[in-house]
N, C-alpha and C positions, 0 to 999 in steps of 0.2 A: 364152469364155467362163470356165467352171469345168473345170479339170485335171480331168481321172480319178482322179486321187490324193487330191482333197479328197471323194469320194464322201460320205462316212463325218465330212466337216470341218462347221463350224460356219456356211463358208458356200456349201455346199449345202443343210443342215437349213433356212435364214433362207430361201431361193431354196423350197424347198418348201413352205415356210409360207407365201408368198405365194402361189405356185400354187394351194396348198388355203384361203385367204381371199378366191380367184376361184371357185374352184370354191361354197366353202359360201353364198356370192352366186347363183350361178345356183339353186345346191338350193333357196335360201329364197325367194327373187320368182319364180322359173318360179310353186309351187305358187300364191304369193300373187296374181301377174297372172293367172293363169289363169282365179281365184274371185274373186276381190273386188272386180276391175276397176279398178283404181284407174290401168289405164295409159289414157288417150286423147288426142286431140291437143293438146290445151295442153302436154302436160309428157311425152312422147315424144319430145323433143328431148333428154332429160337422161333417162330409159332407154338411149336407145342410145348415148351417150357412154361411160355406166359397162358394157352389154350388147359394148359393141366393144372396150373398154380391157380387158374378161376376157377377151374373143375373142383380142387381140393379146400377151395372156399365156402364154394356150394353144399360138401360133402359138413364138414365143422359148422355150418347154421345150420342143415336139418337136424345133425344128430346130436352134439352139444349144446345149439343154445334155443334150439325153438322147440325139441321135445322137454326142455327145462323149464324154459318158459310159460308153454302152452299144458293145461292138464290132457284136455283129447287133442292134440296136433294130432295123435296118430290117426284120430278121424275125423279130421279138416278135410274142407276141399283143397286145403295150404298141403296138407301134405303129398296126397296127387299129384297138385301142381308141381311141389318141390322132387318128388320123385319120376314125375316127368320129364324134368328140366336136367336131368342127368343121364338120360338114355341114352347107356354107350353106343352110340350109332358111329363111333369114330373107328370103331373094329373092323368096319368092313374098308376101310384102306391100305386092308391087304390085299383087296382087288384090283388090281390092274385099269380097271378104269372107272373105279370110283378114287382113286388116289391120291389129295389135294383136296378132294373134292368140302369145299367148307359149307356146302347146302348140309353136309350130316350134323352139323354144332347145329344146326336152326332152334331143337328144343331147348338150350339156353336162353332164348329164346323169355322160357318163363316166367325164367325168374325176374321178371317185371312186379310183380309181387313188392317184391324187397322197396321196388324205387317207390311203389305208391306209400307203402308204410313208413320208409322213412321222411315223406315230404309232410304225410300226416302226422307223425310224430314230433318232425319239426316248427308246425304253422301253430303246433299249439304249444312248441316250447321255447318258440320267440316271443319275443317284445313285441316287436312291427312285425303281425306275419305277411303281412300286403306284398314288398319286395323279395317276399320267398314265392311266391304264388303266381306273380307277374314272368317272376327267371322260369319257373317251371312250365308256364302254358311257352313264355321260348323258346326250352328242350325240345317241347314239341314238335316245332313248327322248324327249328334248325335240324332236327332227324327228317323229317318230312322232306326237305328237300336236301338230304345226306340220301336218302335211301331213292330218289327220283334222281340224284344225280348218276345215281350205281345202276339208275336202271334207262338214262339217256346212253352213259359209255356201253350198255351190253347193245343197243339200238342201234348203236354207229357198227357198233364191232360185228354184228349180224348181217346189217347192210352192204356192209365197207364205209370203214375211216375214210372219212374224204370223201366220198366217190355222190357227193353233192353239197347246197351251199347251208343244208337242212344240222348237216351230221356234221359229229365231229371231227376236226381238219386233221388231226394228230399233232400238231404244234404245240410248245409249251408241257408245262404239268398239267397232264392227262385229270387226271384229278378238280382241278382247282379250275382248268376252264369248264368243265363238264358243270360245275359247283356254279359258279360264276350262271351259266348259262338256265340251270336247271333256278337259281334264284330269277333270272329273269323273267325266266317265265312261267314262274309262280307266282308270282305280282303282277307280269302285264308290263312292266317299264319297260320303254328303249326299245328299240326295232329290232324286233325277232325275225329272223326268216321264217316264208313261205313256207308249209310242208312241200315235200315235189313228190311221193302219194302215199297211200290211203293209210299204210300202217300209221306213217308220219302222221297222218290227219289227226286219225285215231288217237294219239301220243298226245298230241298235242292240245285234243278237247281234254283229256281227261288229265292234264296237269293243271289247265283255263279252270276247272270244274273245280279241282281239290285245291288249288289257289285262291278261287274264292269263297270255297267253302272254308277254309282253314283260317286265313282271314278275318271275314266275318266272324266268328268262334272268337276268333282274339282280339275283336276291339271289342266285342259284345262282353268278354269277361275281363277285360280292364277295363269298361266302363261298369261294369258289377264290382268288382274288387272297390274300384274306388268312392263307389256311390257308397258301399257298407264302410268304407276307409272314414268318409265323413259323414257317415246317419248321423252317429251320435252329436258329433260338433254341431252340424244341422239343427236337430234338435235344442241342444243346449241355444243356442243361438238366436232360433224363435221365441223359443219359452222370454229369454233376458228379451229381446227386443216388444215381445207381448206384454209384459212388466213394462215398461219404459213406455209405450205405448198407452197405458192404461193410465201412469200416472201423467203425462199430456194432457188428456181425455177427463179429467179431473180438476186441473188446473194445480198439480205437486209442485210446490218449493224447487225450484233449480238445485237447491241443496238439497234436500232428498230424493229427490231423481240421481246426481249421483252418487248418493248411496247407494243407492238401488243397482245402478252398474257396477260398482265397484264391488259391491257382493257379489255378483256374478262372474265379475274377471274374477274373482279370490279364487270362488270355489271353481270355476272351471283348470285353474291352474294349481290349485290340490291335489283333487279330486277328480276331476273329469268327466262330476256326474253330480245333478242334481241331488237329488237321493239316493244315499248309499243304502239304504232299507231295501227298497224296490227290487235291488239283484239281489239281496240277500235275502228275500223273501223267497226268491225262484226255485233257494236250494234248499238239499232235504236237512230237516231241524240237525242228526249228528252234525252234516257241512255247514251250518249255517252258526254251531257252535266254533268247532273249529278253527272255521274262517274269525268270527268275535275274538278267540280268546289271543290268537295268533297274534291279529293286529291290537289290542288290548293289553292283556295280561304282560307286560314286559313297563307300560307305563302305568299300572297298577302295582307293581311290586318298588317303583319309587316313592307312590305314594307312605310317609312315615306311618301312617292313620291306618294300612295293612301292613305295614312293616313284619308285624309280630300272628297276622290271621292265617289260618292252616290256606291250602291249595282249592281244597272242596268250595272253603266261603268265596276265594277270586276267584273261582270260574262261575260262581252264581251271580256274583256282583259283574262280574262282566259280561252275561250275557241282557245285564241292566243294562246297558251305557248307551248311551245314544249322542251322536253327533250335534253339536250345533255352533255357528259361525257368528263373532262378532267384528265387527268393524275396527279400524279408530276411532276413539272419540267417542262408540256405544255405550252407556250405563248397563251392566247385565243387571244387574238391582241397585238401588236406593234403601235409604234410613227411614223404618217403619213401615216397609211390606212385609207381606205376609212371603213367608221362606213356604216355598214350596219342592226346592230342587237344591240337592249335595250337588259342587260344580267341582272337576276337578281339570288344572288347567292343562289340558295335552301341549299346547304351544303355542308361544309368545309372552307379555308384558302383561299383568294386569296392575294398576296401579290402586291405593283404597285411598280415597277422600276424607275428612272429616273437619273436623274444627265447626268452630262460631258459624262462620263464613263458607264451610264447606269448602275448601282452597289448602287447606294444609296439606300437605302429603302426610300419610300418615305408616302406609308401608306400600314395600311392593311384591308381585306373588308373582314368582316364576313358574317355569314346569313345572310339575308336580306337585304340586302347592294344590292345598283343597279348600275350601269353605263352603257358606252353607249347612253343615252337617249337623247342626243344633236343630233344625228345623225335621229332620228322619228322627226325632226323639214321638211326633207326631202323625207326622204323615207320610205314607208311604213311602220307600226312598226310591228315587227315580237322581238318574248320574247323565250329567251332560260333558261334553268334552267343549272348550276354548279353545279356540287356534284365532291368534290373529299374531301384531306384533306389537300391540301396547293396546289397552285397555283400561280402564276408567271404570273406578268403584267408589259409591257414593255412599 
């Protein structure tokens, strides 16, 4: 059904989302049916259709997908969990005392592993995963309130609906009223009624403790997510502020200070990092090669000088590339300077000036242009990519 090479791909992610949707159905409906008694003989047929369709998805996921994606799946704890999630306790429906008891489907909740796997894969696949992480945390909080609402209705039913001011009074939509009360109780807002007996006191204390813990965890996780999201930007800003402060300390001219600020601003806009090699060095050698080739191979193929080269040679050249940024108005090199590098224009335009006074425009170099290749005859090769909107070369 799905090739193992596609595990990180979109198709597997979509399938995992579908399995997670079936898990969400069970996770929401099972407590609801256990407490609010919404299942009876008149609608059981429809409940059974949805229940066993979800069971079928569970089976397909275990037999046709997981077995093909994971070599050691049958020996893993995940297989045991998936197997337990399909325990056929529904067969006990034939007993009159257990008929329509949704508690028999509680093992289906063990499929939460698909929920965790979905968010783990989506987190690595998303361009901006921070919203996804916050959404996951909020889903935990909403589900806790959902379960608390079910418990509150069971408590009211057990003691007696409307028997005192603390319990559900039987008016309006039962689920919405209980969910509203559970939300107020969990986050401790509004004028909540006082409990009237020991059981209600214990329930209220547990709700307060659970709510305090849940929202403290939520706030802490949100703080960590936001801090992580802004960490790179803050480090970059700190580096820029340090460089500007150093310029002011040594009375560097305002014009040069502005160029330093422009360089930092442009670098952040283009690559969001000061030195991309620091990230590449953390990867294994084979991944460094693949990353470098993926980024620069297409650019080398555009260079006329390398169009007749073999792929093996281009692969070796790609590994020698280093990125460098020049701001508009900067001189890349001047006449009579010793050449040590060969430059390839990756982005932007370079202007070549010459003549007697040095103000005569001789040529314009665009993306894919090469200069400095003569120096390679006597000096070891070192390539740089020049990135900017306009360049001047003398």
